N, CA, C and O atoms as a GROMACS GRO file, in nm:
protein
  624
    1MET      N    1  11.073  11.290   7.121
    1MET     CA    2  11.032  11.286   7.261
    1MET      C    3  11.086  11.157   7.323
    1MET      O    4  11.072  11.050   7.264
    2PRO      N    5  11.149  11.165   7.443
    2PRO     CA    6  11.208  11.046   7.503
    2PRO      C    7  11.101  10.945   7.548
    2PRO      O    8  10.991  10.981   7.589
    3GLU      N    9  11.139  10.819   7.539
    3GLU     CA   10  11.052  10.711   7.582
    3GLU      C   11  11.030  10.719   7.733
    3GLU      O   12  11.123  10.751   7.807
    4THR      N   13  10.908  10.690   7.779
    4THR     CA   14  10.879  10.692   7.922
    4THR      C   15  10.952  10.576   7.989
    4THR      O   16  10.934  10.461   7.949
    5PRO      N   17  11.034  10.605   8.091
    5PRO     CA   18  11.106  10.497   8.157
    5PRO      C   19  11.013  10.404   8.234
    5PRO      O   20  10.908  10.445   8.285
    6VAL      N   21  11.052  10.278   8.241
    6VAL     CA   22  10.980  10.178   8.318
    6VAL      C   23  11.067  10.141   8.436
    6VAL      O   24  11.177  10.086   8.420
    7LEU      N   25  11.018  10.171   8.554
    7LEU     CA   26  11.090  10.149   8.679
    7LEU      C   27  11.030  10.030   8.751
    7LEU      O   28  10.912  10.032   8.788
    8TYR      N   29  11.109   9.927   8.772
    8TYR     CA   30  11.065   9.814   8.854
    8TYR      C   31  11.113   9.836   8.996
    8TYR      O   32  11.230   9.865   9.019
    9VAL      N   33  11.021   9.823   9.092
    9VAL     CA   34  11.054   9.829   9.234
    9VAL      C   35  11.015   9.694   9.291
    9VAL      O   36  10.897   9.663   9.306
   10LEU      N   37  11.116   9.613   9.323
   10LEU     CA   38  11.092   9.477   9.370
   10LEU      C   39  11.125   9.467   9.519
   10LEU      O   40  11.226   9.520   9.565
   11ASN      N   41  11.040   9.399   9.591
   11ASN     CA   42  11.050   9.387   9.736
   11ASN      C   43  11.046   9.242   9.778
   11ASN      O   44  10.964   9.163   9.730
   12GLY      N   45  11.136   9.207   9.867
   12GLY     CA   46  11.148   9.069   9.913
   12GLY      C   47  11.064   9.036  10.034
   12GLY      O   48  10.967   9.104  10.065
   13PRO      N   49  11.104   8.929  10.103
   13PRO     CA   50  11.022   8.870  10.208
   13PRO      C   51  10.994   8.961  10.327
   13PRO      O   52  11.078   9.041  10.368
   14ASN      N   53  10.875   8.946  10.378
   14ASN     CA   54  10.824   9.010  10.499
   14ASN      C   55  10.792   9.158  10.484
   14ASN      O   56  10.740   9.220  10.576
   15LEU      N   57  10.822   9.215  10.368
   15LEU     CA   58  10.790   9.357  10.349
   15LEU      C   59  10.640   9.379  10.338
   15LEU      O   60  10.592   9.491  10.352
   16ASN      N   61  10.565   9.272  10.311
   16ASN     CA   62  10.418   9.282  10.313
   16ASN      C   63  10.367   9.312  10.454
   16ASN      O   64  10.251   9.351  10.471
   17LEU      N   65  10.451   9.294  10.554
   17LEU     CA   66  10.411   9.318  10.694
   17LEU      C   67  10.457   9.455  10.746
   17LEU      O   68  10.451   9.481  10.866
   18LEU      N   69  10.502   9.541  10.656
   18LEU     CA   70  10.541   9.675  10.700
   18LEU      C   71  10.424   9.742  10.773
   18LEU      O   72  10.308   9.726  10.736
   19GLY      N   73  10.459   9.814  10.876
   19GLY     CA   74  10.357   9.882  10.956
   19GLY      C   75  10.322   9.805  11.081
   19GLY      O   76  10.279   9.863  11.180
   20VAL      N   77  10.339   9.673  11.077
   20VAL     CA   78  10.309   9.591  11.195
   20VAL      C   79  10.431   9.512  11.242
   20VAL      O   80  10.439   9.476  11.359
   21ARG      N   81  10.525   9.484  11.154
   21ARG     CA   82  10.645   9.406  11.189
   21ARG      C   83  10.756   9.499  11.235
   21ARG      O   84  10.803   9.582  11.158
   22GLU      N   85  10.797   9.485  11.358
   22GLU     CA   86  10.908   9.562  11.415
   22GLU      C   87  10.904   9.710  11.377
   22GLU      O   88  10.997   9.760  11.313
   23PRO      N   89  10.798   9.780  11.417
   23PRO     CA   90  10.787   9.921  11.378
   23PRO      C   91  10.901  10.008  11.432
   23PRO      O   92  10.929  10.114  11.375
   24ALA      N   93  10.966   9.966  11.538
   24ALA     CA   94  11.080  10.044  11.590
   24ALA      C   95  11.194  10.045  11.489
   24ALA      O   96  11.274  10.138  11.487
   25ILE      N   97  11.202   9.942  11.406
   25ILE     CA   98  11.307   9.935  11.304
   25ILE      C   99  11.256   9.986  11.169
   25ILE      O  100  11.322  10.065  11.103
   26TYR      N  101  11.136   9.938  11.130
   26TYR     CA  102  11.087   9.962  10.995
   26TYR      C  103  10.982  10.072  10.984
   26TYR      O  104  10.945  10.110  10.873
   27GLY      N  105  10.933  10.122  11.094
   27GLY     CA  106  10.836  10.231  11.091
   27GLY      C  107  10.692  10.181  11.087
   27GLY      O  108  10.666  10.061  11.091
   28HIS      N  109  10.600  10.274  11.080
   28HIS     CA  110  10.457  10.244  11.084
   28HIS      C  111  10.392  10.249  10.946
   28HIS      O  112  10.275  10.212  10.932
   29GLU      N  113  10.465  10.294  10.844
   29GLU     CA  114  10.409  10.299  10.710
   29GLU      C  115  10.393  10.158  10.655
   29GLU      O  116  10.472  10.069  10.685
   30THR      N  117  10.290  10.139  10.576
   30THR     CA  118  10.264  10.009  10.514
   30THR      C  119  10.334  10.002  10.378
   30THR      O  120  10.387  10.101  10.328
   31LEU      N  121  10.334   9.883  10.320
   31LEU     CA  122  10.391   9.868  10.186
   31LEU      C  123  10.310   9.949  10.084
   31LEU      O  124  10.366  10.002   9.988
   32ALA      N  125  10.179   9.959  10.106
   32ALA     CA  126  10.096  10.043  10.018
   32ALA      C  127  10.139  10.190  10.028
   32ALA      O  128  10.138  10.261   9.928
   33ASP      N  129  10.176  10.234  10.147
   33ASP     CA  130  10.227  10.371  10.164
   33ASP      C  131  10.357  10.390  10.087
   33ASP      O  132  10.379  10.493  10.023
   34VAL      N  133  10.444  10.289  10.094
   34VAL     CA  134  10.571  10.294  10.022
   34VAL      C  135  10.547  10.297   9.872
   34VAL      O  136  10.613  10.372   9.800
   35GLN      N  137  10.454  10.216   9.825
   35GLN     CA  138  10.422  10.215   9.682
   35GLN      C  139  10.373  10.352   9.637
   35GLN      O  140  10.416  10.402   9.533
   36ALA      N  141  10.284  10.414   9.714
   36ALA     CA  142  10.234  10.547   9.679
   36ALA      C  143  10.348  10.649   9.675
   36ALA      O  144  10.352  10.735   9.587
   37LEU      N  145  10.440  10.639   9.769
   37LEU     CA  146  10.555  10.728   9.772
   37LEU      C  147  10.641  10.711   9.646
   37LEU      O  148  10.687  10.808   9.587
   38CYS      N  149  10.661  10.585   9.607
   38CYS     CA  150  10.740  10.556   9.486
   38CYS      C  151  10.671  10.611   9.361
   38CYS      O  152  10.736  10.672   9.276
   39GLU      N  153  10.542  10.590   9.352
   39GLU     CA  154  10.468  10.639   9.235
   39GLU      C  155  10.471  10.790   9.227
   39GLU      O  156  10.482  10.847   9.118
   40GLN      N  157  10.461  10.857   9.340
   40GLN     CA  158  10.469  11.003   9.342
   40GLN      C  159  10.609  11.049   9.302
   40GLN      O  160  10.624  11.144   9.225
   41ALA      N  161  10.711  10.984   9.355
   41ALA     CA  162  10.849  11.022   9.325
   41ALA      C  163  10.886  10.994   9.180
   41ALA      O  164  10.977  11.057   9.126
   42ALA      N  165  10.816  10.900   9.116
   42ALA     CA  166  10.848  10.860   8.979
   42ALA      C  167  10.813  10.967   8.877
   42ALA      O  168  10.862  10.964   8.765
   43ASP      N  169  10.729  11.061   8.914
   43ASP     CA  170  10.701  11.178   8.830
   43ASP      C  171  10.666  11.141   8.686
   43ASP      O  172  10.724  11.193   8.591
   44GLY      N  173  10.570  11.049   8.672
   44GLY     CA  174  10.522  11.014   8.539
   44GLY      C  175  10.584  10.888   8.479
   44GLY      O  176  10.532  10.837   8.380
   45ALA      N  177  10.692  10.839   8.536
   45ALA     CA  178  10.749  10.713   8.487
   45ALA      C  179  10.654  10.599   8.521
   45ALA      O  180  10.577  10.608   8.617
   46VAL      N  181  10.660  10.494   8.443
   46VAL     CA  182  10.579  10.375   8.472
   46VAL      C  183  10.645  10.302   8.587
   46VAL      O  184  10.764  10.271   8.582
   47VAL      N  185  10.567  10.272   8.692
   47VAL     CA  186  10.619  10.201   8.808
   47VAL      C  187  10.554  10.064   8.816
   47VAL      O  188  10.431  10.052   8.823
   48VAL      N  189  10.637   9.960   8.815
   48VAL     CA  190  10.592   9.823   8.838
   48VAL      C  191  10.641   9.789   8.978
   48VAL      O  192  10.761   9.772   9.000
   49PHE      N  193  10.548   9.780   9.072
   49PHE     CA  194  10.580   9.763   9.214
   49PHE      C  195  10.533   9.625   9.259
   49PHE      O  196  10.414   9.594   9.248
   50ARG      N  197  10.626   9.543   9.309
   50ARG     CA  198  10.590   9.407   9.348
   50ARG      C  199  10.658   9.367   9.478
   50ARG      O  200  10.763   9.420   9.515
   51GLN      N  201  10.594   9.272   9.546
   51GLN     CA  202  10.650   9.213   9.667
   51GLN      C  203  10.624   9.064   9.664
   51GLN      O  204  10.517   9.019   9.621
   52THR      N  205  10.723   8.987   9.710
   52THR     CA  206  10.706   8.843   9.722
   52THR      C  207  10.785   8.792   9.841
   52THR      O  208  10.888   8.848   9.879
   53ASN      N  209  10.735   8.685   9.900
   53ASN     CA  210  10.806   8.617  10.008
   53ASN      C  211  10.886   8.498   9.956
   53ASN      O  212  10.948   8.426  10.034
   54HIS      N  213  10.886   8.476   9.824
   54HIS     CA  214  10.945   8.357   9.765
   54HIS      C  215  11.066   8.393   9.678
   54HIS      O  216  11.055   8.473   9.585
   55GLU      N  217  11.179   8.334   9.708
   55GLU     CA  218  11.303   8.364   9.638
   55GLU      C  219  11.292   8.340   9.488
   55GLU      O  220  11.333   8.424   9.408
   56GLY      N  221  11.238   8.226   9.449
   56GLY     CA  222  11.225   8.194   9.306
   56GLY      C  223  11.138   8.294   9.234
   56GLY      O  224  11.166   8.331   9.119
   57GLU      N  225  11.032   8.338   9.299
   57GLU     CA  226  10.943   8.438   9.237
   57GLU      C  227  11.015   8.572   9.220
   57GLU      O  228  10.998   8.639   9.118
   58LEU      N  229  11.095   8.609   9.319
   58LEU     CA  230  11.172   8.733   9.308
   58LEU      C  231  11.270   8.724   9.190
   58LEU      O  232  11.290   8.820   9.117
   59ILE      N  233  11.331   8.608   9.173
   59ILE     CA  234  11.423   8.587   9.061
   59ILE      C  235  11.347   8.597   8.929
   59ILE      O  236  11.397   8.656   8.833
   60GLU      N  237  11.227   8.539   8.922
   60GLU     CA  238  11.146   8.551   8.800
   60GLU      C  239  11.113   8.697   8.771
   60GLU      O  240  11.112   8.738   8.655
   61GLN      N  241  11.086   8.775   8.874
   61GLN     CA  242  11.057   8.918   8.855
   61GLN      C  243  11.180   8.992   8.803
   61GLN      O  244  11.168   9.083   8.721
   62ILE      N  245  11.297   8.953   8.849
   62ILE     CA  246  11.421   9.012   8.797
   62ILE      C  247  11.439   8.976   8.650
   62ILE      O  248  11.478   9.060   8.569
   63HIS      N  249  11.409   8.851   8.616
   63HIS     CA  250  11.418   8.810   8.475
   63HIS      C  251  11.321   8.892   8.388
   63HIS      O  252  11.355   8.931   8.277
   64GLU      N  253  11.202   8.917   8.440
   64GLU     CA  254  11.105   9.000   8.367
   64GLU      C  255  11.158   9.142   8.351
   64GLU      O  256  11.146   9.202   8.244
   65ALA      N  257  11.216   9.196   8.458
   65ALA     CA  258  11.273   9.331   8.452
   65ALA      C  259  11.384   9.339   8.348
   65ALA      O  260  11.402   9.443   8.284
   66ARG      N  261  11.456   9.232   8.330
   66ARG     CA  262  11.563   9.227   8.230
   66ARG      C  263  11.510   9.260   8.091
   66ARG      O  264  11.579   9.321   8.010
   67GLU      N  265  11.387   9.219   8.064
   67GLU     CA  266  11.327   9.239   7.933
   67GLU      C  267  11.244   9.368   7.923
   67GLU      O  268  11.231   9.425   7.815
   68LYS      N  269  11.189   9.414   8.035
   68LYS     CA  270  11.090   9.521   8.030
   68LYS      C  271  11.127   9.651   8.100
   68LYS      O  272  11.066   9.755   8.073
   69ALA      N  273  11.225   9.650   8.187
   69ALA     CA  274  11.253   9.767   8.271
   69ALA      C  275  11.365   9.853   8.215
   69ALA      O  276  11.454   9.805   8.144
   70SER      N  277  11.359   9.981   8.248
   70SER     CA  278  11.467  10.075   8.218
   70SER      C  279  11.566  10.080   8.334
   70SER      O  280  11.684  10.111   8.316
   71VAL      N  281  11.516  10.048   8.452
   71VAL     CA  282  11.596  10.056   8.575
   71VAL      C  283  11.526   9.974   8.683
   71VAL      O  284  11.405   9.954   8.678
   72LEU      N  285  11.605   9.928   8.781
   72LEU     CA  286  11.551   9.845   8.889
   72LEU      C  287  11.588   9.902   9.024
   72LEU      O  288  11.705   9.934   9.050
   73VAL      N  289  11.489   9.914   9.112
   73VAL     CA  290  11.511   9.940   9.254
   73VAL      C  291  11.474   9.811   9.324
   73VAL      O  292  11.365   9.758   9.301
   74ILE      N  293  11.561   9.761   9.410
   74ILE     CA  294  11.533   9.635   9.478
   74ILE      C  295  11.566   9.643   9.626
   74ILE      O  296  11.674   9.683   9.667
   75ASN      N  297  11.467   9.603   9.705
   75ASN     CA  298  11.486   9.576   9.847
   75ASN      C  299  11.465   9.427   9.862
   75ASN      O  300  11.352   9.380   9.879
   76ALA      N  301  11.572   9.353   9.856
   76ALA     CA  302  11.564   9.207   9.863
   76ALA      C  303  11.542   9.158  10.005
   76ALA      O  304  11.530   9.037  10.027
   77ALA      N  305  11.536   9.249  10.100
   77ALA     CA  306  11.511   9.216  10.242
   77ALA      C  307  11.609   9.107  10.286
   77ALA      O  308  11.729   9.118  10.258
   78GLY      N  309  11.562   9.003  10.353
   78GLY     CA  310  11.650   8.899  10.405
   78GLY      C  311  11.732   8.829  10.298
   78GLY      O  312  11.841   8.780  10.327
   79TYR      N  313  11.682   8.823  10.175
   79TYR     CA  314  11.758   8.758  10.067
   79TYR      C  315  11.884   8.837  10.030
   79TYR      O  316  11.976   8.783   9.969
   80THR      N  317  11.887   8.963  10.067
   80THR     CA  318  12.006   9.046  10.044
   80THR      C  319  12.130   8.978  10.098
   80THR      O  320  12.237   8.982  10.037
   81HIS      N  321  12.116   8.914  10.214
   81HIS     CA  322  12.231   8.862  10.288
   81HIS      C  323  12.253   8.713  10.267
   81HIS      O  324  12.349   8.657  10.321
   82THR      N  325  12.166   8.648  10.189
   82THR     CA  326  12.174   8.502  10.180
   82THR      C  327  12.173   8.444  10.040
   82THR      O  328  12.210   8.328  10.023
   83SER      N  329  12.133   8.519   9.940
   83SER     CA  330  12.099   8.457   9.811
   83SER      C  331  12.201   8.482   9.700
   83SER      O  332  12.204   8.588   9.639
   84VAL      N  333  12.282   8.381   9.676
   84VAL     CA  334  12.371   8.383   9.561
   84VAL      C  335  12.289   8.373   9.433
   84VAL      O  336  12.326   8.432   9.331
   85ALA      N  337  12.179   8.300   9.436
   85ALA     CA  338  12.092   8.288   9.319
   85ALA      C  339  12.037   8.426   9.278
   85ALA      O  340  12.025   8.455   9.160
   86LEU      N  341  12.006   8.508   9.376
   86LEU     CA  342  11.960   8.644   9.349
   86LEU      C  343  12.072   8.725   9.282
   86LEU      O  344  12.047   8.796   9.185
   87LEU      N  345  12.192   8.714   9.334
   87LEU     CA  346  12.308   8.781   9.274
   87LEU      C  347  12.325   8.737   9.129
   87LEU      O  348  12.345   8.820   9.041
   88ASP      N  349  12.316   8.607   9.104
   88ASP     CA  350  12.331   8.556   8.968
   88ASP      C  351  12.224   8.614   8.875
   88ASP      O  352  12.254   8.650   8.761
   89ALA      N  353  12.101   8.623   8.922
   89ALA     CA  354  11.993   8.680   8.841
   89ALA      C  355  12.020   8.828   8.814
   89ALA      O  356  12.003   8.874   8.701
   90LEU      N  357  12.061   8.901   8.915
   90LEU     CA  358  12.088   9.044   8.898
   90LEU      C  359  12.204   9.068   8.800
   90LEU      O  360  12.206   9.168   8.729
   91ARG      N  361  12.298   8.976   8.797
   91ARG     CA  362  12.412   8.990   8.704
   91ARG      C  363  12.370   8.982   8.558
   91ARG      O  364  12.446   9.024   8.470
   92THR      N  365  12.252   8.931   8.530
   92THR     CA  366  12.206   8.923   8.391
   92THR      C  367  12.152   9.056   8.340
   92THR      O  368  12.130   9.072   8.220
   93LEU      N  369  12.130   9.151   8.430
   93LEU     CA  370  12.073   9.280   8.390
   93LEU      C  371  12.179   9.370   8.329
   93LEU      O  372  12.296   9.368   8.368
   94THR      N  373  12.137   9.449   8.232
   94THR     CA  374  12.225   9.550   8.172
   94THR      C  375  12.174   9.691   8.203
   94THR      O  376  12.226   9.789   8.150
   95ILE      N  377  12.075   9.700   8.289
   95ILE     CA  378  12.018   9.829   8.330
   95ILE      C  379  12.073   9.864   8.468
   95ILE      O  380  12.122   9.777   8.539
   96PRO      N  381  12.065   9.990   8.507
   96PRO     CA  382  12.108  10.029   8.641
   96PRO      C  383  12.023   9.961   8.749
   96PRO      O  384  11.903   9.938   8.732
   97ILE      N  385  12.088   9.930   8.860
   97ILE     CA  386  12.024   9.867   8.976
   97ILE      C  387  12.052   9.954   9.097
   97ILE      O  388  12.167   9.991   9.122
   98VAL      N  389  11.947   9.986   9.173
   98VAL     CA  390  11.963  10.060   9.298
   98VAL      C  391  11.914   9.970   9.411
   98VAL      O  392  11.797   9.930   9.414
   99GLU      N  393  12.003   9.939   9.502
   99GLU     CA  394  11.968   9.861   9.621
   99GLU      C  395  11.910   9.957   9.724
   99GLU      O  396  11.962  10.066   9.745
  100CYS      N  397  11.801   9.915   9.788
  100CYS     CA  398  11.729  10.003   9.880
  100CYS      C  399  11.693   9.926  10.007
  100CYS      O  400  11.652   9.810  10.001
  101HIS      N  401  11.709   9.991  10.121
  101HIS     CA  402  11.669   9.933  10.250
  101HIS      C  403  11.610  10.041  10.339
  101HIS      O  404  11.657  10.155  10.340
  102LEU      N  405  11.507  10.004  10.412
  102LEU     CA  406  11.445  10.096  10.507
  102LEU      C  407  11.541  10.127  10.623
  102LEU      O  408  11.558  10.243  10.661
  103SER      N  409  11.602  10.023  10.676
  103SER     CA  410  11.697  10.040  10.786
  103SER      C  411  11.839  10.044  10.729
  103SER      O  412  11.858  10.027  10.609
  104ASN      N  413  11.936  10.066  10.814
  104ASN     CA  414  12.075  10.067  10.774
  104ASN      C  415  12.136   9.932  10.812
  104ASN      O  416  12.168   9.910  10.928
  105PRO      N  417  12.153   9.841  10.716
  105PRO     CA  418  12.206   9.708  10.750
  105PRO      C  419  12.341   9.712  10.821
  105PRO      O  420  12.369   9.626  10.903
  106ALA      N  421  12.424   9.811  10.790
  106ALA     CA  422  12.555   9.820  10.853
  106ALA      C  423  12.547   9.852  11.002
  106ALA      O  424  12.642   9.828  11.076
  107ALA      N  425  12.433   9.904  11.047
  107ALA     CA  426  12.415   9.938  11.188
  107ALA      C  427  12.339   9.828  11.264
  107ALA      O  428  12.303   9.846  11.380
  108ARG      N  429  12.316   9.716  11.197
  108ARG     CA  430  12.238   9.607  11.256
  108ARG      C  431  12.325   9.485  11.281
  108ARG      O  432  12.448   9.497  11.288
  109GLU      N  433  12.265   9.370  11.294
  109GLU     CA  434  12.339   9.248  11.325
  109GLU      C  435  12.449   9.224  11.222
  109GLU      O  436  12.437   9.262  11.106
  110ARG      N  437  12.554   9.160  11.267
  110ARG     CA  438  12.671   9.136  11.183
  110ARG      C  439  12.635   9.063  11.052
  110ARG      O  440  12.690   9.094  10.947
  111PHE      N  441  12.543   8.965  11.060
  111PHE     CA  442  12.510   8.888  10.940
  111PHE      C  443  12.445   8.975  10.832
  111PHE      O  444  12.443   8.937  10.715
  112ARG      N  445  12.393   9.092  10.870
  112ARG     CA  446  12.332   9.183  10.772
  112ARG      C  447  12.434   9.274  10.704
  112ARG      O  448  12.398   9.350  10.614
  113HIS      N  449  12.558   9.267  10.745
  113HIS     CA  450  12.660   9.355  10.689
  113HIS      C  451  12.702   9.312  10.549
  113HIS      O  452  12.756   9.393  10.474
  114ARG      N  453  12.679   9.187  10.512
  114ARG     CA  454  12.713   9.138  10.378
  114ARG      C  455  12.590   9.144  10.289
  114ARG      O  456  12.482   9.099  10.326
  115SER      N  457  12.609   9.201  10.171
  115SER     CA  458  12.501   9.208  10.073
  115SER      C  459  12.543   9.137   9.945
  115SER      O  460  12.652   9.160   9.892
  116PHE      N  461  12.455   9.049   9.897
  116PHE     CA  462  12.477   8.986   9.768
  116PHE      C  463  12.420   9.072   9.654
  116PHE      O  464  12.434   9.037   9.537
  117VAL      N  465  12.356   9.182   9.688
  117VAL     CA  466  12.303   9.275   9.587
  117VAL      C  467  12.407   9.383   9.555
  117VAL      O  468  12.424   9.421   9.439
  118SER      N  469  12.475   9.432   9.656
  118SER     CA  470  12.568   9.544   9.640
  118SER      C  471  12.673   9.525   9.530
  118SER      O  472  12.704   9.622   9.461
  119PRO      N  473  12.730   9.405   9.511
  119PRO     CA  474  12.833   9.392   9.408
  119PRO      C  475  12.786   9.426   9.266
  119PRO      O  476  12.867   9.458   9.180
  120VAL      N  477  12.654   9.420   9.242
  120VAL     CA  478  12.603   9.451   9.108
  120VAL      C  479  12.519   9.579   9.106
  120VAL      O  480  12.472   9.621   9.000
  121ALA      N  481  12.501   9.640   9.221
  121ALA     CA  482  12.420   9.763   9.229
  121ALA      C  483  12.503   9.883   9.188
  121ALA      O  484  12.622   9.893   9.219
  122THR      N  485  12.440   9.973   9.117
  122THR     CA  486  12.503  10.100   9.082
  122THR      C  487  12.519  10.184   9.207
  122THR      O  488  12.618  10.256   9.223
  123GLY      N  489  12.421  10.175   9.298
  123GLY     CA  490  12.425  10.249   9.422
  123GLY      C  491  12.333  10.187   9.526
  123GLY      O  492  12.252  10.101   9.494
  124VAL      N  493  12.348  10.232   9.650
  124VAL     CA  494  12.271  10.180   9.763
  124VAL      C  495  12.214  10.297   9.841
  124VAL      O  496  12.284  10.394   9.869
  125VAL      N  497  12.085  10.288   9.875
  125VAL     CA  498  12.021  10.387   9.961
  125VAL      C  499  11.962  10.310  10.079
  125VAL      O  500  11.883  10.218  10.060
  126SER      N  501  12.002  10.349  10.201
  126SER     CA  502  11.952  10.276  10.318
  126SER      C  503  11.949  10.366  10.441
  126SER      O  504  12.020  10.466  10.451
  127GLY      N  505  11.863  10.326  10.533
  127GLY     CA  506  11.862  10.390  10.664
  127GLY      C  507  11.768  10.508  10.681
  127GLY      O  508  11.768  10.570  10.787
  128PHE      N  509  11.689  10.540  10.580
  128PHE     CA  510  11.601  10.656  10.586
  128PHE      C  511  11.454  10.620  10.595
  128PHE      O  512  11.367  10.704  10.570
  129GLY      N  513  11.423  10.495  10.632
  129GLY     CA  514  11.284  10.452  10.636
  129GLY      C  515  11.224  10.458  10.497
  129GLY      O  516  11.295  10.437  10.398
  130PRO      N  517  11.096  10.487  10.487
  130PRO     CA  518  11.032  10.494  10.354
  130PRO      C  519  11.096  10.598  10.262
  130PRO      O  520  11.090  10.585  10.140
  131PHE      N  521  11.159  10.701  10.320
  131PHE     CA  522  11.227  10.802  10.239
  131PHE      C  523  11.340  10.739  10.158
  131PHE      O  524  11.380  10.794  10.055
  132SER      N  525  11.393  10.624  10.204
  132SER     CA  526  11.494  10.552  10.125
  132SER      C  527  11.441  10.520   9.987
  132SER      O  528  11.512  10.533   9.887
  133TYR      N  529  11.314  10.480   9.981
  133TYR     CA  530  11.254  10.446   9.851
  133TYR      C  531  11.242  10.570   9.762
  133TYR      O  532  11.271  10.563   9.643
  134GLU      N  533  11.201  10.681   9.819
  134GLU     CA  534  11.189  10.803   9.740
  134GLU      C  535  11.325  10.842   9.682
  134GLU      O  536  11.335  10.876   9.564
  135LEU      N  537  11.427  10.838   9.765
  135LEU     CA  538  11.562  10.869   9.718
  135LEU      C  539  11.608  10.769   9.612
  135LEU      O  540  11.669  10.808   9.512
  136ALA      N  541  11.578  10.641   9.635
  136ALA     CA  542  11.619  10.537   9.540
  136ALA      C  543  11.549  10.555   9.405
  136ALA      O  544  11.612  10.540   9.301
  137VAL      N  545  11.422  10.588   9.408
  137VAL     CA  546  11.347  10.608   9.283
  137VAL      C  547  11.404  10.727   9.206
  137VAL      O  548  11.425  10.718   9.085
  138LYS      N  549  11.429  10.836   9.275
  138LYS     CA  550  11.483  10.954   9.207
  138LYS      C  551  11.622  10.925   9.149
  138LYS      O  552  11.652  10.964   9.036
  139ALA      N  553  11.705  10.856   9.226
  139ALA     CA  554  11.838  10.820   9.176
  139ALA      C  555  11.827  10.724   9.058
  139ALA      O  556  11.899  10.738   8.960
  140ALA      N  557  11.738  10.627   9.069
  140ALA     CA  558  11.721  10.527   8.963
  140ALA      C  559  11.678  10.593   8.832
  140ALA      O  560  11.731  10.560   8.726
  141LEU      N  561  11.586  10.685   8.840
  141LEU     CA  562  11.539  10.752   8.718
  141LEU      C  563  11.649  10.838   8.656
  141LEU      O  564  11.659  10.846   8.534
  142ARG      N  565  11.731  10.900   8.738
  142ARG     CA  566  11.846  10.975   8.686
  142ARG      C  567  11.942  10.879   8.617
  142ARG      O  568  11.993  10.908   8.508
  143LEU      N  569  11.968  10.764   8.680
  143LEU     CA  570  12.057  10.664   8.621
  143LEU      C  571  12.001  10.611   8.489
  143LEU      O  572  12.075  10.591   8.393
  144ALA      N  573  11.870  10.589   8.484
  144ALA     CA  574  11.806  10.540   8.362
  144ALA      C  575  11.824  10.642   8.250
  144ALA      O  576  11.851  10.604   8.136
  145GLN      N  577  11.808  10.769   8.282
  145GLN     CA  578  11.824  10.875   8.183
  145GLN      C  579  11.969  10.876   8.131
  145GLN      O  580  11.992  10.887   8.011
  146GLU      N  581  12.065  10.866   8.222
  146GLU     CA  582  12.205  10.865   8.182
  146GLU      C  583  12.238  10.739   8.101
  146GLU      O  584  12.313  10.746   8.004
  147HIS      N  585  12.182  10.626   8.142
  147HIS     CA  586  12.205  10.499   8.072
  147HIS      C  587  12.152  10.507   7.929
  147HIS      O  588  12.218  10.463   7.835
  148ARG      N  589  12.035  10.563   7.915
  148ARG     CA  590  11.975  10.576   7.781
  148ARG      C  591  12.056  10.672   7.695
  148ARG      O  592  12.078  10.646   7.577
  149ALA      N  593  12.101  10.782   7.754
  149ALA     CA  594  12.183  10.879   7.677
  149ALA      C  595  12.312  10.815   7.631
  149ALA      O  596  12.356  10.838   7.518
  150THR      N  597  12.373  10.735   7.715
  150THR     CA  598  12.497  10.664   7.678
  150THR      C  599  12.468  10.566   7.566
  150THR      O  600  12.546  10.556   7.470
  151ALA      N  601  12.358  10.493   7.576
  151ALA     CA  602  12.321  10.396   7.472
  151ALA      C  603  12.292  10.467   7.340
  151ALA      O  604  12.331  10.419   7.233
  152ASP      N  605  12.224  10.581   7.348
  152ASP     CA  606  12.194  10.658   7.226
  152ASP      C  607  12.322  10.708   7.158
  152ASP      O  608  12.333  10.706   7.036
  153ARG      N  609  12.419  10.752   7.239
  153ARG     CA  610  12.546  10.801   7.184
  153ARG      C  611  12.625  10.687   7.118
  153ARG      O  612  12.692  10.708   7.017
  154SER      N  613  12.616  10.567   7.176
  154SER     CA  614  12.693  10.456   7.119
  154SER      C  615  12.633  10.407   6.988
  154SER      O  616  12.703  10.346   6.907
  155VAL      N  617  12.503  10.433   6.965
  155VAL     CA  618  12.436  10.394   6.842
  155VAL      C  619  12.474  10.489   6.729
  155VAL      O  620  12.482  10.448   6.613
  156GLN      N  621  12.498  10.614   6.762
  156GLN     CA  622  12.526  10.716   6.660
  156GLN      C  623  12.662  10.704   6.600
  156GLN      O  624  12.699  10.782   6.513
   0.00000   0.00000   0.00000
């Protein structure tokens, strides 16, 4: 029987204010609503869902995921566009990474067009509001399954 995948969903700064911060861009759903959506989409996988406003703490969570997760979904929020340290932490992972955004950064301000997460992400889901997370979780779990199958084949 296959091991139950562990999915880390990490969220960066200001996402704790979902539902009240710029609802025209981010919608009216709260972070708790997004977490419930992720847990439902995970279909039995273990979901570790976290949010922080602190860059160093987000990096520590990535380090933890390196040891404990099968796959990572990350919405680094504003750190997406500014943090080389975040990129360096993500580069230490050997598991699939899915970058996720509620809005479409490419359709927003020019400074949001650059992502320090994308160079190490297996894929990016953005622009669908909370549904971005559902799509990201489903894609991440598929990637985790493929990653594990590849690892199992290389052991044999």
